[in-house]
N, C-alpha and C positions, 0 to 999 in steps of 0.2 A: 504494500500500500504506500502510495506517495505521501510524503509529509509536506505540508505547506509550512514554510519557515515563517515564524512570526517576525514582524518588523520590530527591531529593537526600539523600545519606547524610553524616553527620558523626560525628566520634569524640568520645565522652565522655572528658574529660581525667582522670577518676577511674578508670573501669572499663576504658578503652581499647577499648570496644565500638563498632562502627559501627552507628548506628541512623538511622532516618529523622529528618530535621531536626525534624519536628513533635513527636517524642518527647523532644526536648532543649530546654534553655533556654540562650540565648546571653547571655554576659556580655561587655561591650565596654569597652575602654579607648580613648578617643579621643586625638587628637593633643595635646590640652591636658592629658592625664593623668587626666581624669575617668573614673571607672568606674561603669557602670550596667547594670541588667538590660535587655536588648534583647528585648522580647516580640515585636516584628515580625521580628527577625532580619535587618533590612535597614540598620541604622545603620552608618556608616563607622567604622572603627577596628579594632584588634586584638581578635579575638573568641576566646572559649573556650566550649566547650559542656559542659553538665552534664546527666546524665539527670534526668528528673523523678521523683526518688526521694529521700525525706528522708534516708535513710542515706548516699546519695551526697553530698548537700549537706553533711551533718555531717562526713563524712570529708574533703571538700575544705576545709572550714573548719579542722578540727583539724590537717591536714597542710600547710596553707598552699599547696595546689596551685595555686590561682588566682594567688597572688602570683608564683609562678614562671612560670606560663604568660603572664600579662599583664605580667610584669616590673614590678610596682608593689605598693604596700601596699593590700590590700583592706579597706575599711571594714566593720566588723561589721554595719552596717545593710544592706549588700548581701545578706549571708546571711539576715538577718531577712526581707528582701523575698522572697528565693527560697523560704524556708520557708513564708511566707504564700501565695505563688503555688501551691505544691504542695499545701498544706493545703486550698486552694480557698476560703479565707475572706478573700480580699482584697476587701473592700467598697470601692468607689470612693467617695471623699468628695465 
């Protein structure tokens, strides 16, 4: 009998909604304390997921939600990168 693979679901830390992993962006803090946007979703470290929605990103930034989830200070450049990703105008240099 063929098994249908379940889509991995993750929870957005802002909306608390469970969504397919593909609809979320993962932000990671590694063991050295560096924080970065993990587009592959496979990097090691403490991860937090955000919906691919500008208002969600802005809310996370305003309320310091990622700081709490990743237990560190999040650099504003992380939010800039997230906004660029969502806007779809992140041209590779």
